[in-house]
N, C-alpha and C positions, 0 to 999 in steps of 0.2 A: 862304743865297743863295736868294731867291725867283725865280719865273719871270721877272718884269720885270727884275730885276737881271741874270739870266743872259742874257736876250735883249739887254740893253744892252751886255753884255760882247761878245757876238757882233758887234753893230753897231760897237763900238769898233774892231774889226779892219778899219778902213777903209783898209787898204792895197790895197783892192779895185781902185781905179782904176789900179793899176800892172799889172793883168792885163787883156789885151784881151778885152772882153766878146764880141766877134764870134767869138772862137775857141770859145765854148761852144756854139754852135748845132750840134745833132746831128740827123740825119734822124729818129731814133726819139724824140727829145725836143726839140721846137722851142723850148721855154722853157728856163729854167735846169735843170740836172740835179737831179732830186729824190733826196735822200740821206736814208735812214732809219737812225739810229744807235740800236741797242738800249742802254738803260741798265739796270743791275741792281745790287743791293746788293753791296758789297764788290768792285766792279769797280776796276781800277787806273785812277786818274784820267788818268795819262799815256797809257794806251792810247786813251782817248777824246780827250784834248786835242790830241795830235799830229795825228791825222787831221782832227779838227774844225777846227784852224787852217788846214790846207791847203784843206779843202773850203770854208771861209768865204771865203778869199782868192779861190778859184775862182768865187765868187758862186753857189754851189749853193743850192738850196731845201732847207733843213735841217730835219729833224724828229727830236727826241729822244723815243724811244719807251719809255714805262714800262708796266709791267704794270698799274699804277694811276696815279692822279693824284698820289700822294705822292712827294716827293723821295726819292732813294736816297742812301745814305751810301757814300762811296768809301773806298778803302784809306787815304787820308790824312785821313779824317774831315771832308772837305768835301762837303756835299750837292749833288746836281745834280737839278734839277727837270725832269720831262718836259714836252714841249710837246704831245704826243698820247699816247693810250693804245692798248692792243691793240684796244679797241673802236672807236675813231674814227680810227685811223691810215689814211692813204691805202692803197689796195688794190694799188698798184704803185709800186715804187721803181726808179730807175736804178741806185742803189747801196744794197744792204742790208748793214749793217755791224754786227759784233758784237765788242766789246772783251773783254778777258780779266780775270783776277783769279781765282786758282785756287779760293779759298773760295767766291766768288760763282758761279763757273762750275759747280762740283760741285752746288751747291744748285739752280741753274737747270736743270741736266741732269735733275733729278728732279722738275721741275715740269711737269706735262702741258700746262698752258695756255701756258707759254713755248715748249715744244717744238712744239706744234701751230701757234702763231702763226708761228714761224720757218719751219716746213715749208710753210705756205700762202704766206707772203710770198716764200720762196725759190723756189717754183715759178714765180712771176710776175716776179721781179726781173731786171733786165737784167744786173747783176753781183751775185754773192753773195760776201761778203767777211768777213774777220776779221783780228784781230791777237792774238798771244799765245794764251792758252788759250781765247779765243773760238772757235777752230776746233773744240774739243771739243764746244761747243754746236751748231755747224753739223753736226758728225758725228752727234750724238745725234738731230738732226732728220732724219737721212737725206740730208743735202744734199751730203755729200762721198763718197758711195759711188761708187767707180770713178774718182774724181778724185785727182790729185796735190795734196798739201797739206802744210803745215808748222804748227808751233805753238811754244810755248816749249820749249826744249831738254829740260827734265826731264819733259815729258809727251808730246812729239810722237809717240813710238812707240805711244802709246795710240790714235792715230787709226786704226791698222790694225785694231783691234777693231771699228771701225764702217765698214769697207770702203774706207778711203782708202789711197792709195799714198803712203807717207811720204817726204818730201823734207827735206833739211837746209838748203836755201837760205834766205836771209834773207827773200826774197819769192818766192812760187811762184804762177805764173799758169798755169791749165789751163782753156782755153775761157772760160767766164764765171765761174769760181771764182778768187778772188785771196786768198791768205792770207799773213800776215806772221808772222815768228817773234816772239821776246819783246819786249815793251814798247817799247823805242826803235826797233824796226823799223817802228813805226807811221808814222813820217815817210817812210821809204823806200817803204812800202806806199802811202801816200796820194799820193806823187808819181807812182808808177806808175799809179794810178787817174786822176790829173789828166792824165797823158800820153794815156791812153786816151780820155778824155772831151773834153779841150780841146786836145790836141796837145802834142807835145814842147816846142815853143817856150814855150808857156804854163807848162808844168810846170817848165821851167828857170827861167823868170822867178820863179815862186813860190819855188823853192829859193833863189834869190838874195835875194828879199825877206825870207825868214825866216833868211837867212845860215846855211843848213844846210851846214856844212863841218866835220864832227866830227873832232876830234883828241884822243881821250881820253888822260888822263895815264898809264893803265896798259893793258897788253895782256892783259886778263883778261876780256874781254867775251863769250867763248864757251868752252864746255868744252874745245875743242881747244887753246885758248891758255892757259886758266887753270891747267891741270895737275891731276893726280889728287887731290892733297891738298885743294885748294880746292873742286873739284867734289864730292868726298866729304863735305866739311863742309856744303855747301849741301844736298845730298841728305839728309843726316842731319837737318838742321833742318826740312826740308819733308816728311819721310817719311810722316807721318800723312796729310797732305792728298793726297800722291801716291797713297797706297794707296786713299783714298776716290775719287780720280779714276779709278783703274784699275777699281775695282768698278763705278762708274757707266758707264764706257766699255764694259765687258764686258756689263753689263745692257742697254745700248742696242743693242749688237750682237746680243745674243740676241733682243731684241724684233724685230730685222730678219731673224732667222733666219740670222745669219752665224756 
């Protein structure tokens, strides 16, 4: 998928007329809300696609931010091309968003250029946000110190190493920090952002447009409901990456003298 094809895909989401454009006017941003979405190798595509769909319907000014101009490969082996890079991205976003994907997150936590970019952008952004393990990246950039936040259930406690106050909620809002838990929470998260920027009525309309009315076939979508056997199996399968994430979180905290 090249940049032209990806942009065409965004344009194809022209359910846009179903959301009142007037609701988007904000005192701090008289034009469309400017949304910057970091893209990184091995990110979970659904972490990006869920919020991206909501932001597109909201008629946001969307920028996909890559470290370089090269497309990044996602967890499902579909590439996503950036529209801007660290060097030419806008200097201020209404929403700065970081998706997750544990392998890619751990690698990015150890990349000074990525961390410094997030730190600088986070200081200027109106809302600093993430879904899934993306909050570990925000934490490594020092952007969650003293803030309540969440992450994917199997790494959320690691946020404490970087000065965050860990919460178990699906979406956590603390001042201008908004974090979502694992993967599918991206839609819940994005609707919360839409309500902030465009109003609750517009957010409700978007929810209806995308028919977001989840009724999963199994009650195993959280460790509290899945039971110890299933939780243990997942943790065993992911243990090596979780250990790497823990080491990266502790190193980031040490760099902040925590």
